[in-house]
C-alpha positions as CSV (number, residue, x, y, z in Angstrom):
1,X,-110.5,92.3,92.5
2,X,-108.8,94.2,88.4
3,X,-112.9,95.6,87.5
4,X,-112.4,98.1,85.0
5,X,-108.8,97.3,84.1
6,X,-111.3,96.6,80.0
7,X,-108.6,97.8,76.6
8,X,-112.3,100.3,76.6
9,X,-111.2,102.4,80.1
10,X,-107.8,101.2,79.9
11,X,-106.7,103.1,76.3
12,X,-108.9,106.3,78.2
13,X,-106.8,107.2,80.4
14,X,-103.9,106.5,78.9
15,X,-105.0,109.4,76.0
16,X,-106.0,110.6,79.0
17,X,-102.3,111.6,79.5
18,X,-101.9,113.1,76.5
19,X,-102.2,117.4,76.4
20,X,-105.1,118.5,74.9
21,X,-103.7,119.9,71.6
22,X,-102.9,117.4,70.3
23,X,-104.6,115.2,68.0
24,X,-106.1,111.8,69.9
25,X,-108.6,111.0,67.9
26,X,-109.3,107.0,66.4
27,X,-106.6,106.8,63.0
28,X,-105.0,109.4,64.6
29,X,-100.6,108.8,65.3
30,X,-100.9,108.8,69.1
31,X,-104.0,106.8,69.0
32,X,-102.8,104.1,66.3
33,X,-99.5,104.0,69.1
34,X,-101.2,103.6,72.4
35,X,-104.0,101.2,71.3
36,X,-101.9,98.1,71.2
37,X,-100.2,98.4,74.5
38,X,-103.9,99.1,75.7
39,X,-104.4,96.0,74.2
40,X,-101.7,93.2,75.7
41,X,-102.5,95.5,79.2
42,X,-106.3,94.5,79.2
43,X,-105.0,90.7,78.5
44,X,-102.4,90.4,81.0
45,X,-105.1,92.3,83.9
46,X,-107.2,89.4,82.8
47,X,-104.5,86.7,83.7
48,X,-103.8,88.6,86.8
49,X,-107.8,88.2,87.6
50,X,-107.3,84.9,86.9
51,X,-104.5,83.5,88.7
52,X,-105.4,86.1,91.7
53,X,-108.8,83.5,91.9
54,X,-106.7,80.4,91.6
55,X,-104.7,81.4,94.8
56,X,-107.4,80.9,96.8
57,X,-109.0,77.8,98.0
58,X,-112.6,78.9,97.1
59,X,-111.8,80.3,93.8
60,X,-108.8,77.5,92.8
61,X,-109.4,74.1,90.3
62,X,-107.7,71.8,89.0
63,X,-103.5,71.4,90.0
64,X,-104.0,75.2,91.5
65,X,-106.6,73.1,94.6
66,X,-104.8,70.3,94.5
67,X,-101.5,72.2,95.4
68,X,-103.2,74.6,98.0
69,X,-105.3,71.3,99.6
70,X,-101.3,69.6,100.0
71,X,-100.5,72.6,101.6
72,X,-102.2,71.6,104.7
73,X,-102.3,67.8,104.2
74,X,-105.0,66.9,101.9
75,X,-104.5,65.4,99.2
76,X,-106.4,64.7,95.8
77,X,-107.3,61.5,95.9
78,X,-106.2,59.3,92.7
79,X,-108.5,56.5,90.4
80,X,-108.5,53.4,92.0
81,X,-109.0,49.8,90.7
82,X,-112.0,48.1,91.4
83,X,-111.7,45.1,93.0
84,X,-114.6,42.4,92.0
85,X,-115.5,38.4,93.0
86,X,-114.8,36.1,90.4
87,X,-116.4,32.8,90.3
88,X,-114.8,29.8,87.8
89,X,-116.7,26.3,87.0
90,X,-114.9,23.4,85.2
91,X,-117.0,20.6,83.7
92,X,-120.6,20.1,85.5
93,X,-119.7,23.3,86.7
94,X,-117.9,22.4,89.7
95,X,-115.7,25.1,90.9
96,X,-112.3,25.0,89.8
97,X,-109.0,27.3,90.9
98,X,-107.5,29.3,88.2
99,X,-103.7,30.8,88.5
100,X,-103.2,34.3,89.8
101,X,-102.6,36.7,87.7
102,X,-104.8,35.1,84.6
103,X,-106.6,37.2,83.2
104,X,-110.5,37.6,82.0
105,X,-111.8,40.2,79.6
106,X,-115.2,41.5,79.5
107,X,-117.1,44.9,77.7
108,X,-113.8,45.9,76.9
109,X,-112.1,45.7,80.7
110,X,-109.1,43.6,81.9
111,X,-109.9,41.4,85.5
112,X,-106.3,40.3,86.7
113,X,-106.8,37.4,89.5
114,X,-105.6,38.7,92.4
115,X,-106.2,35.9,95.6
116,X,-108.0,33.2,96.3
117,X,-110.7,33.0,98.2
118,X,-112.4,29.8,98.2
119,X,-112.2,26.7,95.8
120,X,-113.7,28.6,92.3
121,X,-113.6,32.2,94.2
122,X,-111.3,34.6,93.6
123,X,-110.8,38.5,94.3
124,X,-110.4,40.1,90.8
125,X,-109.3,43.4,90.1
126,X,-109.5,45.7,87.1
127,X,-106.4,46.8,85.4
128,X,-108.3,50.5,84.5
129,X,-108.7,52.7,87.6
130,X,-112.3,54.5,87.8
131,X,-115.4,53.2,88.3
132,X,-115.9,52.0,84.9
133,X,-115.3,48.6,86.8
134,X,-117.9,48.6,88.7
135,X,-120.2,48.5,85.5
136,X,-120.0,45.2,84.1
137,X,-121.2,41.8,85.4
138,X,-121.0,38.7,83.6
139,X,-119.8,36.7,81.7
140,X,-116.2,36.2,81.4
141,X,-113.7,35.5,78.7
142,X,-110.0,34.4,79.4
143,X,-107.4,36.3,77.9
144,X,-105.3,33.2,77.7
145,X,-106.2,29.5,77.2
146,X,-106.9,27.6,81.2
147,X,-107.3,24.3,80.8
148,X,-110.6,22.5,82.0
149,X,-111.7,25.9,82.5
150,X,-115.8,25.8,81.4
151,X,-116.9,29.0,82.8
152,X,-115.6,32.3,84.9
153,X,-118.7,34.7,86.0
154,X,-117.8,38.7,87.6
155,X,-119.4,38.9,90.3
156,X,-119.8,40.8,93.1
157,X,-117.8,44.5,93.8
158,X,-115.5,44.1,96.5
159,X,-114.0,47.6,97.2
160,X,-115.3,50.0,94.0
161,X,-113.0,52.0,92.1
162,X,-113.3,54.8,92.3
163,X,-112.5,58.5,89.7
164,X,-110.0,60.9,90.5
165,X,-111.6,63.1,93.1
166,X,-113.5,66.2,92.0
167,X,-112.6,70.0,92.9
168,X,-115.6,70.5,94.8
169,X,-114.7,67.0,96.8
170,X,-111.5,68.0,97.9
171,X,-112.4,71.6,99.0
172,X,-114.7,69.5,100.9
173,X,-112.1,67.9,101.7
174,X,-110.3,70.6,102.7
175,X,-112.1,73.2,105.1
176,X,-113.2,70.1,106.4
177,X,-109.2,70.0,107.7
178,X,-108.9,73.6,108.3
179,X,-111.4,74.2,110.3
180,X,-112.1,70.7,112.0
181,X,-109.1,69.5,113.2
182,X,-108.1,65.9,113.4
183,X,-106.1,65.1,116.3
184,X,-105.5,62.2,119.1
185,X,-108.8,60.0,117.9
186,X,-111.0,62.3,118.2
187,X,-114.6,62.2,115.6
188,X,-112.8,63.8,112.8
189,X,-109.0,62.0,113.3
190,X,-111.9,58.6,112.7
191,X,-114.1,60.6,109.6
192,X,-110.2,61.5,108.1
193,X,-108.8,58.4,108.4
194,X,-111.5,56.0,107.6
195,X,-112.6,58.1,104.5
196,X,-108.8,58.0,103.3
197,X,-109.6,54.5,102.9
198,X,-110.1,53.0,99.1
199,X,-113.6,52.2,98.8
200,X,-115.0,54.0,101.2
201,X,-117.6,56.9,100.3
202,X,-118.1,58.6,104.1
203,X,-118.5,57.6,107.1
204,X,-120.5,58.2,110.6
205,X,-118.6,58.1,114.1
206,X,-120.9,56.8,117.4
207,X,-118.5,57.4,120.3
208,X,-118.7,55.6,123.5
209,X,-121.5,53.6,121.8
210,X,-120.9,51.2,124.2
211,X,-119.0,52.6,127.2
212,X,-116.1,54.4,127.8
213,X,-113.1,53.5,125.0
214,X,-115.6,52.0,122.8
215,X,-116.6,53.5,119.5
216,X,-118.3,52.9,116.2
217,X,-118.0,53.8,112.8
218,X,-120.6,53.6,110.1
219,X,-119.1,53.9,106.5
220,X,-120.9,53.4,102.8
221,X,-118.6,52.5,99.6
222,X,-118.0,55.1,97.5
223,X,-120.3,54.0,94.8
224,X,-122.5,55.0,97.9
225,X,-124.0,51.7,98.2
226,X,-123.9,49.3,100.5
227,X,-119.9,48.2,101.5
228,X,-119.4,44.3,100.8
229,X,-118.0,42.3,104.1
230,X,-115.0,42.8,102.6
231,X,-114.2,46.3,102.9
232,X,-115.9,46.2,106.3
233,X,-113.3,43.6,107.6
234,X,-110.6,45.6,105.3
235,X,-111.7,48.9,106.7
236,X,-112.0,47.3,110.6
237,X,-107.8,45.7,110.3
238,X,-106.7,49.3,108.9
239,X,-108.4,51.0,112.3
240,X,-108.2,48.3,114.8
241,X,-108.0,45.0,113.6
242,X,-110.7,42.2,114.9
243,X,-108.9,41.1,119.0
244,X,-106.4,43.3,119.0
245,X,-109.3,44.9,122.4
246,X,-107.4,48.6,122.5
247,X,-104.2,47.4,121.8
248,X,-103.0,50.4,119.1
249,X,-102.2,48.1,116.5
250,X,-104.1,49.8,113.5
251,X,-104.8,53.1,113.5
252,X,-107.0,54.1,115.8
253,X,-105.1,55.3,119.1
254,X,-104.4,53.3,122.1
255,X,-107.5,51.9,124.5
256,X,-109.6,53.3,122.1
257,X,-111.6,49.2,120.7
258,X,-113.2,50.2,117.3
259,X,-116.1,49.0,115.6
260,X,-116.9,49.2,111.6
261,X,-119.8,48.5,110.4
262,X,-121.6,49.0,107.1
263,X,-125.0,51.4,106.4
264,X,-128.0,48.4,106.2
265,X,-130.1,48.9,103.1
266,X,-133.8,49.9,102.7
267,X,-136.2,48.7,100.2
268,X,-138.5,51.6,99.4
269,X,-141.5,50.5,97.1
270,X,-143.1,53.3,95.0
271,X,-147.0,52.9,94.1
272,X,-148.2,56.1,92.2
273,X,-150.5,57.4,90.2
274,X,-150.0,60.1,87.2
275,X,-151.9,61.8,84.7
276,X,-150.3,61.3,81.5
277,X,-150.3,63.7,77.7
278,X,-152.2,62.7,75.2
279,X,-151.0,60.0,73.4
280,X,-148.4,58.5,76.2
281,X,-148.9,55.6,78.1
282,X,-148.1,54.8,81.5
283,X,-144.9,51.8,79.2
284,X,-143.2,54.7,77.5
285,X,-143.3,56.3,81.0
286,X,-142.2,53.4,83.9
287,X,-138.7,53.7,82.8
288,X,-137.7,57.1,83.0
289,X,-140.4,57.6,86.3
290,X,-138.1,55.3,87.8
291,X,-134.7,56.7,87.1
292,X,-135.4,60.0,88.1
293,X,-136.4,58.0,91.6
294,X,-133.7,56.2,91.8
295,X,-131.7,60.0,91.4
296,X,-133.3,61.4,93.9
297,X,-132.6,58.6,96.1
298,X,-128.4,58.3,95.0
299,X,-128.7,61.6,96.1
300,X,-129.5,61.0,99.9
301,X,-127.4,58.6,99.5
302,X,-124.5,60.9,98.8
303,X,-125.7,62.9,101.1
304,X,-126.2,60.1,104.3
305,X,-122.7,60.5,106.3
306,X,-123.7,64.6,106.6
307,X,-126.8,64.4,107.9
308,X,-128.7,62.4,111.5
309,X,-130.6,60.2,109.5
310,X,-132.2,60.1,106.2
311,X,-135.8,60.7,105.2
312,X,-137.7,59.6,102.0
313,X,-140.2,62.2,101.6
314,X,-143.1,62.0,99.1
315,X,-143.2,64.9,98.1
316,X,-139.6,65.3,96.7
317,X,-141.0,61.8,94.5
318,X,-143.8,62.9,93.3
319,X,-141.8,66.5,91.7
320,X,-139.2,64.3,90.7
321,X,-142.1,62.5,88.8
322,X,-143.3,66.0,87.5
323,X,-140.4,66.3,85.5
324,X,-140.6,63.2,83.6
325,X,-141.3,64.1,79.7
326,X,-145.8,63.2,79.0
327,X,-146.6,63.5,82.9
328,X,-148.7,66.2,83.5
329,X,-149.6,65.3,87.2
330,X,-148.6,62.6,90.3
331,X,-151.5,61.9,92.7
332,X,-151.6,59.1,95.4
333,X,-147.9,58.3,96.1
334,X,-146.9,55.9,98.6
335,X,-143.9,54.2,99.7
336,X,-144.1,50.8,101.4
337,X,-147.8,51.0,100.8
338,X,-147.9,53.8,102.7
339,X,-148.5,57.3,102.5
340,X,-146.3,59.0,105.0
341,X,-142.5,60.1,104.2
342,X,-139.7,57.6,105.5
343,X,-137.9,58.4,108.2
344,X,-134.7,56.0,108.7
345,X,-132.6,55.2,111.5
346,X,-128.7,56.7,111.3
347,X,-127.5,53.9,109.5
348,X,-129.9,53.2,106.7
349,X,-129.7,54.1,103.4
350,X,-132.8,54.0,100.5
351,X,-132.5,51.3,97.6
352,X,-134.7,51.0,95.2
353,X,-137.6,48.5,94.9
354,X,-140.4,48.2,93.1
355,X,-142.0,51.3,91.6
356,X,-145.9,50.8,90.2
357,X,-147.2,53.0,88.2
358,X,-150.7,53.5,87.8
359,X,-153.4,55.6,84.8
């Protein structure tokens, strides 16, 4: 909007207003008097341009995007804490209970016991918000002594922790709220309500899936994996509690019987043949090849909610492999033993299995 408002352009316009019979050359009194004012005006225009862009959703960022979206009831999702399975054993590996509120450490993180599932099995919550709480697995160390405790393990991710929502994700939710208004149990309403539940990364809605009044919603966890049964159960209770039979005890409208399900993982085993640079062996590229394939599959999982069905394509995998340093060419790639793309069902996501690299 403020193009052409540079220091030189502003200064020349100012000098143009001075009579021609007055010395306006650099170093003259008029030039030296106007130059600082022109510099300040140029800075002002630059700041005006920044603030102008911050006032619109498509160019706003940070706090300004948060405030813009909030005007339409779309709030930036805060960072959340991971909830994990904790397993505790006494002598002879006998499951034992630990006090609610007891704390355990692993890899610099602290997990607190918040509820009991069964003898020796508890739900733990990470005291640090964000995805960092999803990452460690293995032996836990008690912060304070617990009599009889011989071993403690951090297990399955029950509800993934999430980092604070980034600008692009918030922007897309803002556009969806404005362009696809959620109302009275329409598809957009279910997507909005379920997507706002902690631990949910995306949702697909299947209306009238078993006749009038029935709705099926399939979710993916916020870490882009198949959700744990605990998360599916939590979403079910929030939307339409089991046994309510459409009575409207949850967020679903009266008359809607809603079934919540989790995406189903499909293992993708990859075998390929590569040509390598001189001096490079298969062992050196095995790890990087697995990483680029996993990155490709992750991108598919992130896009699952917006696609009718996912297709794992050999061409995309081979293109990814070619980005690995040391790989000159790639041929004969198969997925699950077949030289064809793998087309998944609407409720399936790809997860990486074995990767065999031949030379």
